[in-house]
Biopython code that builds the backbone (N, CA, C, O; Angstrom):
import numpy as np
from Bio.PDB.StructureBuilder import StructureBuilder

atoms = [
    (1, "MET", "N", (24.499, 82.475, 107.190)),
    (1, "MET", "CA", (24.998, 81.478, 108.566)),
    (1, "MET", "C", (26.003, 82.604, 109.606)),
    (1, "MET", "O", (26.190, 83.816, 109.499)),
    (2, "GLN", "N", (26.479, 81.671, 110.539)),
    (2, "GLN", "CA", (27.191, 82.460, 111.466)),
    (2, "GLN", "C", (28.578, 82.973, 111.150)),
    (2, "GLN", "O", (28.854, 82.501, 110.047)),
    (3, "LYS", "N", (29.423, 83.593, 111.518)),
    (3, "LYS", "CA", (30.410, 84.387, 111.650)),
    (3, "LYS", "C", (31.764, 82.624, 112.920)),
    (3, "LYS", "O", (31.683, 82.456, 114.137)),
    (4, "MET", "N", (32.361, 82.100, 112.293)),
    (4, "MET", "CA", (32.797, 81.027, 112.142)),
    (4, "MET", "C", (33.908, 82.213, 112.879)),
    (4, "MET", "O", (34.230, 83.367, 112.594)),
    (5, "ASN", "N", (34.317, 81.141, 114.077)),
    (5, "ASN", "CA", (35.683, 81.624, 114.596)),
    (5, "ASN", "C", (36.960, 80.822, 114.091)),
    (5, "ASN", "O", (36.956, 79.721, 114.642)),
    (6, "HIS", "N", (37.671, 80.920, 113.540)),
    (6, "HIS", "CA", (38.606, 79.703, 113.306)),
    (6, "HIS", "C", (39.522, 80.378, 112.015)),
    (6, "HIS", "O", (39.109, 81.156, 111.156)),
    (7, "GLY", "N", (41.020, 79.768, 112.185)),
    (7, "GLY", "CA", (41.960, 80.497, 111.493)),
    (7, "GLY", "C", (42.088, 79.292, 109.568)),
    (7, "GLY", "O", (42.086, 79.535, 108.362)),
    (8, "VAL", "N", (42.203, 77.686, 110.754)),
    (8, "VAL", "CA", (42.363, 77.064, 109.776)),
    (8, "VAL", "C", (41.201, 75.766, 109.893)),
    (8, "VAL", "O", (40.537, 75.374, 110.852)),
    (9, "PHE", "N", (41.273, 75.353, 108.633)),
    (9, "PHE", "CA", (40.012, 74.392, 108.306)),
    (9, "PHE", "C", (40.745, 73.051, 107.849)),
    (9, "PHE", "O", (41.385, 73.015, 106.798)),
    (10, "ILE", "N", (40.600, 71.815, 108.800)),
    (10, "ILE", "CA", (40.871, 70.934, 108.768)),
    (10, "ILE", "C", (39.678, 69.534, 107.852)),
    (10, "ILE", "O", (38.475, 69.272, 107.873)),
    (11, "SER", "N", (40.814, 69.024, 107.208)),
    (11, "SER", "CA", (40.270, 68.465, 105.654)),
    (11, "SER", "C", (40.380, 66.765, 105.861)),
    (11, "SER", "O", (41.264, 66.386, 105.093)),
    (12, "TYR", "N", (39.768, 65.520, 106.670)),
    (12, "TYR", "CA", (40.618, 64.242, 106.324)),
    (12, "TYR", "C", (39.065, 63.197, 106.440)),
    (12, "TYR", "O", (37.913, 63.429, 106.807)),
    (13, "ALA", "N", (39.894, 61.813, 105.838)),
    (13, "ALA", "CA", (39.354, 60.862, 106.097)),
    (13, "ALA", "C", (38.858, 60.140, 107.675)),
    (13, "ALA", "O", (39.593, 59.706, 108.561)),
    (14, "ASN", "N", (37.532, 60.195, 107.638)),
    (14, "ASN", "CA", (37.418, 59.326, 109.276)),
    (14, "ASN", "C", (38.606, 58.520, 109.857)),
    (14, "ASN", "O", (39.037, 58.570, 111.009)),
    (15, "ALA", "N", (39.200, 57.512, 108.467)),
    (15, "ALA", "CA", (40.044, 56.309, 108.934)),
    (15, "ALA", "C", (41.041, 57.250, 109.776)),
    (15, "ALA", "O", (41.347, 56.868, 110.905)),
    (16, "ASP", "N", (41.641, 58.643, 109.214)),
    (16, "ASP", "CA", (42.056, 59.459, 109.678)),
    (16, "ASP", "C", (42.469, 60.129, 111.000)),
    (16, "ASP", "O", (43.577, 60.560, 111.320)),
    (17, "ARG", "N", (41.220, 60.112, 111.749)),
    (17, "ARG", "CA", (40.592, 60.767, 112.893)),
    (17, "ARG", "C", (41.458, 60.752, 113.707)),
    (17, "ARG", "O", (41.507, 61.702, 114.488)),
    (18, "SER", "N", (42.111, 60.039, 113.779)),
    (18, "SER", "CA", (43.485, 60.023, 115.111)),
    (18, "SER", "C", (44.470, 61.390, 115.050)),
    (18, "SER", "O", (44.567, 62.381, 115.774)),
    (19, "VAL", "N", (45.151, 60.947, 113.826)),
    (19, "VAL", "CA", (46.594, 62.102, 113.571)),
    (19, "VAL", "C", (45.887, 63.467, 112.928)),
    (19, "VAL", "O", (46.603, 64.456, 112.767)),
    (20, "ALA", "N", (44.389, 63.518, 112.537)),
    (20, "ALA", "CA", (44.116, 64.427, 112.736)),
    (20, "ALA", "C", (43.933, 65.575, 113.737)),
    (20, "ALA", "O", (44.405, 66.708, 113.650)),
    (21, "ASP", "N", (43.086, 65.016, 114.792)),
    (21, "ASP", "CA", (43.072, 65.167, 115.722)),
    (21, "ASP", "C", (43.991, 65.580, 116.683)),
    (21, "ASP", "O", (43.767, 66.181, 117.734)),
    (22, "LEU", "N", (45.362, 65.086, 116.080)),
    (22, "LEU", "CA", (46.636, 64.990, 116.565)),
    (22, "LEU", "C", (46.997, 66.094, 116.526)),
    (22, "LEU", "O", (47.544, 66.666, 117.469)),
    (23, "LEU", "N", (46.695, 66.710, 115.164)),
    (23, "LEU", "CA", (47.229, 67.824, 114.699)),
    (23, "LEU", "C", (46.270, 69.231, 115.059)),
    (23, "LEU", "O", (46.913, 70.279, 115.132)),
    (24, "VAL", "N", (45.003, 69.303, 115.252)),
    (24, "VAL", "CA", (44.358, 70.325, 115.629)),
    (24, "VAL", "C", (45.000, 70.492, 116.896)),
    (24, "VAL", "O", (45.851, 71.364, 116.719)),
    (25, "GLU", "N", (45.043, 69.938, 118.586)),
    (25, "GLU", "CA", (46.034, 69.638, 119.261)),
    (25, "GLU", "C", (47.265, 70.216, 119.332)),
    (25, "GLU", "O", (47.905, 70.713, 120.259)),
    (26, "ARG", "N", (47.439, 70.078, 118.345)),
    (26, "ARG", "CA", (49.880, 70.795, 118.243)),
    (26, "ARG", "C", (49.087, 72.646, 117.556)),
    (26, "ARG", "O", (49.380, 73.762, 117.985)),
    (27, "ILE", "N", (48.058, 72.283, 116.395)),
    (27, "ILE", "CA", (48.641, 73.886, 115.894)),
    (27, "ILE", "C", (47.682, 75.033, 116.945)),
    (27, "ILE", "O", (48.054, 76.205, 117.017)),
    (28, "GLU", "N", (46.429, 74.545, 117.727)),
    (28, "GLU", "CA", (45.924, 74.946, 118.568)),
    (28, "GLU", "C", (46.318, 75.922, 120.087)),
    (28, "GLU", "O", (45.895, 76.961, 120.596)),
    (29, "GLU", "N", (47.601, 74.658, 120.477)),
    (29, "GLU", "CA", (48.789, 74.928, 121.209)),
    (29, "GLU", "C", (49.521, 76.188, 121.153)),
    (29, "GLU", "O", (50.354, 76.719, 121.888)),
    (30, "THR", "N", (48.971, 76.493, 120.089)),
    (30, "THR", "CA", (49.745, 77.727, 119.229)),
    (30, "THR", "C", (49.164, 79.206, 119.628)),
    (30, "THR", "O", (49.765, 80.262, 119.823)),
    (31, "GLY", "N", (47.435, 78.809, 119.687)),
    (31, "GLY", "CA", (46.548, 80.095, 119.792)),
    (31, "GLY", "C", (45.844, 79.917, 117.971)),
    (31, "GLY", "O", (45.039, 80.757, 117.569)),
    (32, "VAL", "N", (46.119, 79.199, 117.416)),
    (32, "VAL", "CA", (45.346, 79.388, 116.280)),
    (32, "VAL", "C", (43.977, 77.944, 116.037)),
    (32, "VAL", "O", (43.894, 76.719, 115.954)),
    (33, "ARG", "N", (43.187, 79.105, 116.015)),
    (33, "ARG", "CA", (41.793, 78.074, 116.187)),
    (33, "ARG", "C", (41.138, 77.200, 114.951)),
    (33, "ARG", "O", (40.705, 77.800, 113.967)),
    (34, "CYS", "N", (41.076, 75.668, 115.041)),
    (34, "CYS", "CA", (40.085, 75.089, 113.448)),
    (34, "CYS", "C", (39.152, 74.781, 114.191)),
    (34, "CYS", "O", (38.770, 74.858, 115.359)),
    (35, "TRP", "N", (38.730, 74.205, 112.668)),
    (35, "TRP", "CA", (37.752, 74.001, 112.278)),
    (35, "TRP", "C", (37.841, 72.337, 111.931)),
    (35, "TRP", "O", (38.841, 71.924, 111.344)),
    (36, "ILE", "N", (36.702, 71.355, 112.337)),
    (36, "ILE", "CA", (37.236, 70.782, 112.482)),
    (36, "ILE", "C", (36.149, 69.360, 112.683)),
    (36, "ILE", "O", (36.162, 68.556, 113.615)),
    (37, "ALA", "N", (35.051, 69.381, 111.226)),
    (37, "ALA", "CA", (34.010, 68.459, 112.125)),
    (37, "ALA", "C", (34.204, 66.627, 112.269)),
    (37, "ALA", "O", (34.711, 65.930, 111.390)),
    (38, "PRO", "N", (33.794, 66.243, 113.269)),
    (38, "PRO", "CA", (32.160, 66.766, 113.941)),
    (38, "PRO", "C", (32.360, 67.671, 114.877)),
    (38, "PRO", "O", (31.360, 68.302, 115.217)),
    (39, "ARG", "N", (33.806, 68.031, 115.626)),
    (39, "ARG", "CA", (33.163, 68.875, 116.876)),
    (39, "ARG", "C", (32.856, 70.345, 116.543)),
    (39, "ARG", "O", (31.914, 70.797, 117.193)),
    (40, "ASP", "N", (33.318, 71.019, 115.855)),
    (40, "ASP", "CA", (33.115, 72.784, 114.837)),
    (40, "ASP", "C", (31.546, 72.170, 113.894)),
    (40, "ASP", "O", (30.748, 73.098, 114.025)),
    (41, "GLU", "N", (30.981, 71.237, 113.205)),
    (41, "GLU", "CA", (29.239, 70.994, 112.913)),
    (41, "GLU", "C", (28.579, 72.132, 113.397)),
    (41, "GLU", "O", (29.086, 72.833, 114.272)),
    (42, "VAL", "N", (27.707, 72.321, 112.994)),
    (42, "VAL", "CA", (26.896, 73.146, 113.621)),
    (42, "VAL", "C", (25.265, 72.530, 113.288)),
    (42, "VAL", "O", (24.832, 72.738, 112.155)),
    (43, "PRO", "N", (24.340, 71.741, 114.337)),
    (43, "PRO", "CA", (23.437, 71.098, 113.905)),
    (43, "PRO", "C", (22.364, 71.794, 113.536)),
    (43, "PRO", "O", (22.123, 72.967, 113.819)),
    (44, "GLY", "N", (21.715, 71.049, 112.892)),
    (44, "GLY", "CA", (20.514, 71.617, 111.963)),
    (44, "GLY", "C", (20.698, 72.162, 110.897)),
    (44, "GLY", "O", (19.870, 72.722, 110.178)),
    (45, "LEU", "N", (22.054, 71.987, 110.715)),
    (45, "LEU", "CA", (22.472, 72.822, 108.986)),
    (45, "LEU", "C", (22.961, 71.735, 108.010)),
    (45, "LEU", "O", (23.773, 70.849, 108.273)),
    (46, "ARG", "N", (22.239, 71.982, 106.664)),
    (46, "ARG", "CA", (23.055, 70.908, 105.901)),
    (46, "ARG", "C", (24.570, 70.660, 106.053)),
    (46, "ARG", "O", (25.165, 71.732, 106.169)),
    (47, "TYR", "N", (25.567, 69.335, 106.096)),
    (47, "TYR", "CA", (26.475, 69.245, 105.817)),
    (47, "TYR", "C", (27.622, 69.870, 105.709)),
    (47, "TYR", "O", (28.613, 70.215, 106.352)),
    (48, "GLY", "N", (26.789, 69.913, 103.917)),
    (48, "GLY", "CA", (27.808, 70.791, 102.609)),
    (48, "GLY", "C", (27.800, 72.371, 102.854)),
    (48, "GLY", "O", (28.710, 73.174, 102.653)),
    (49, "ASP", "N", (26.695, 72.555, 103.275)),
    (49, "ASP", "CA", (26.623, 74.133, 103.309)),
    (49, "ASP", "C", (27.860, 74.686, 104.442)),
    (49, "ASP", "O", (28.519, 75.726, 104.475)),
    (50, "VAL", "N", (27.825, 73.479, 105.325)),
    (50, "VAL", "CA", (29.097, 73.957, 106.803)),
    (50, "VAL", "C", (30.368, 74.075, 106.264)),
    (50, "VAL", "O", (31.141, 75.016, 106.086)),
    (51, "ILE", "N", (30.393, 72.729, 106.021)),
    (51, "ILE", "CA", (32.291, 72.676, 105.420)),
    (51, "ILE", "C", (32.129, 73.963, 104.084)),
    (51, "ILE", "O", (33.065, 74.754, 103.963)),
    (52, "ASP", "N", (31.148, 74.060, 103.326)),
    (52, "ASP", "CA", (31.421, 75.254, 102.482)),
    (52, "ASP", "C", (32.123, 76.684, 103.060)),
    (52, "ASP", "O", (33.168, 77.319, 102.919)),
    (53, "GLU", "N", (30.866, 76.760, 103.792)),
    (53, "GLU", "CA", (31.148, 77.903, 104.837)),
    (53, "GLU", "C", (32.474, 77.842, 105.384)),
    (53, "GLU", "O", (32.708, 78.991, 105.757)),
    (54, "ALA", "N", (32.975, 77.475, 105.508)),
    (54, "ALA", "CA", (33.712, 76.755, 107.393)),
    (54, "ALA", "C", (35.937, 77.579, 106.237)),
    (54, "ALA", "O", (36.799, 78.430, 106.454)),
    (55, "VAL", "N", (35.555, 76.221, 104.914)),
    (55, "VAL", "CA", (36.629, 76.429, 104.073)),
    (55, "VAL", "C", (36.578, 77.572, 103.686)),
    (55, "VAL", "O", (37.739, 77.966, 103.579)),
    (56, "GLU", "N", (35.948, 78.270, 103.437)),
    (56, "GLU", "CA", (35.330, 80.006, 103.224)),
    (56, "GLU", "C", (35.858, 80.841, 103.671)),
    (56, "GLU", "O", (36.504, 81.740, 103.133)),
    (57, "GLN", "N", (35.583, 80.579, 105.022)),
    (57, "GLN", "CA", (36.217, 81.752, 106.202)),
    (57, "GLN", "C", (37.629, 81.238, 106.617)),
    (57, "GLN", "O", (37.889, 81.735, 107.713)),
    (58, "SER", "N", (38.452, 80.593, 106.264)),
    (58, "SER", "CA", (39.568, 79.836, 106.949)),
    (58, "SER", "C", (40.619, 80.501, 105.461)),
    (58, "SER", "O", (40.665, 80.596, 104.235)),
    (59, "LYS", "N", (41.352, 80.831, 106.806)),
    (59, "LYS", "CA", (43.005, 81.869, 106.016)),
    (59, "LYS", "C", (43.605, 80.865, 105.432)),
    (59, "LYS", "O", (44.140, 81.069, 104.343)),
    (60, "ILE", "N", (43.650, 79.441, 106.087)),
    (60, "ILE", "CA", (44.139, 77.668, 105.765)),
    (60, "ILE", "C", (43.883, 76.965, 105.678)),
    (60, "ILE", "O", (43.416, 76.727, 106.791)),
    (61, "VAL", "N", (43.665, 75.726, 104.820)),
    (61, "VAL", "CA", (43.175, 74.367, 104.618)),
    (61, "VAL", "C", (44.321, 73.418, 104.090)),
    (61, "VAL", "O", (45.050, 73.363, 103.100)),
    (62, "VAL", "N", (44.065, 72.533, 105.514)),
    (62, "VAL", "CA", (45.684, 71.791, 105.772)),
    (62, "VAL", "C", (44.117, 70.404, 104.923)),
    (62, "VAL", "O", (42.904, 70.544, 105.078)),
    (63, "VAL", "N", (44.754, 69.381, 104.205)),
    (63, "VAL", "CA", (44.458, 68.480, 103.872)),
    (63, "VAL", "C", (45.663, 67.379, 104.204)),
    (63, "VAL", "O", (46.843, 67.360, 103.855)),
    (64, "LEU", "N", (44.813, 66.397, 105.088)),
    (64, "LEU", "CA", (45.429, 64.945, 105.275)),
    (64, "LEU", "C", (45.012, 64.483, 104.527)),
    (64, "LEU", "O", (43.890, 64.009, 104.349)),
    (65, "PHE", "N", (46.835, 64.626, 103.317)),
    (65, "PHE", "CA", (46.466, 63.295, 102.177)),
    (65, "PHE", "C", (46.511, 62.074, 102.321)),
    (65, "PHE", "O", (47.439, 61.699, 103.038)),
    (66, "SER", "N", (45.796, 61.219, 101.872)),
    (66, "SER", "CA", (45.576, 59.380, 102.734)),
    (66, "SER", "C", (45.677, 58.485, 101.537)),
    (66, "SER", "O", (45.941, 59.001, 100.451)),
    (67, "LYS", "N", (45.456, 56.936, 101.652)),
    (67, "LYS", "CA", (44.763, 56.282, 101.139)),
    (67, "LYS", "C", (43.367, 56.280, 101.446)),
    (67, "LYS", "O", (42.418, 56.074, 100.690)),
    (68, "SER", "N", (43.381, 56.509, 102.526)),
    (68, "SER", "CA", (42.186, 56.624, 102.850)),
    (68, "SER", "C", (40.919, 58.037, 102.414)),
    (68, "SER", "O", (39.700, 58.140, 102.282)),
    (69, "ALA", "N", (41.974, 58.804, 102.333)),
    (69, "ALA", "CA", (41.078, 60.775, 101.755)),
    (69, "ALA", "C", (41.134, 59.380, 100.211)),
    (69, "ALA", "O", (40.079, 58.763, 100.061)),
    (70, "LEU", "N", (42.105, 59.081, 99.409)),
    (70, "LEU", "CA", (41.302, 58.787, 98.056)),
    (70, "LEU", "C", (40.100, 58.379, 98.198)),
    (70, "LEU", "O", (39.161, 58.893, 97.590)),
    (71, "LYS", "N", (39.985, 57.462, 98.973)),
    (71, "LYS", "CA", (38.944, 56.331, 99.046)),
    (71, "LYS", "C", (37.461, 57.512, 99.573)),
    (71, "LYS", "O", (36.399, 57.020, 99.955)),
    (72, "SER", "N", (37.581, 58.381, 99.526)),
    (72, "SER", "CA", (36.598, 59.115, 100.590)),
    (72, "SER", "C", (35.808, 59.978, 99.765)),
    (72, "SER", "O", (36.221, 60.945, 99.125)),
    (73, "GLU", "N", (34.591, 59.527, 99.838)),
    (73, "GLU", "CA", (33.343, 59.880, 98.488)),
    (73, "GLU", "C", (33.247, 62.341, 99.251)),
    (73, "GLU", "O", (32.874, 63.302, 98.578)),
    (74, "TRP", "N", (33.713, 62.331, 100.594)),
    (74, "TRP", "CA", (34.317, 63.458, 100.097)),
    (74, "TRP", "C", (35.643, 64.081, 99.615)),
    (74, "TRP", "O", (35.671, 65.248, 99.224)),
]
sb = StructureBuilder()
sb.init_structure("model")
sb.init_model(0)
sb.init_chain("A")
sb.init_seg("    ")
for serial, (resi, resn, name, xyz) in enumerate(atoms, 1):
    if name == "N":
        sb.init_residue(resn, " ", resi, " ")
    sb.init_atom(name, np.array(xyz, "f"), 0.0, 1.0, " ", f" {name:<3s}", serial, name[0])
structure = sb.get_structure()
């Protein structure tokens, strides 16, 4: 897989997308690049593989923990 250029992986449930987008915006204002789906997904690759690689290459993983996240399959 290709080397990804990010420092923070953002994990969130779809229902929390607006909060996740705001978080990414604030973090990236400081000059730190985030990885967030679907913006940074790689077309043609298996979603699970892309996620695994993105997490492995991140220095920090931020999990937006919510009721929606508890119900999420992922």
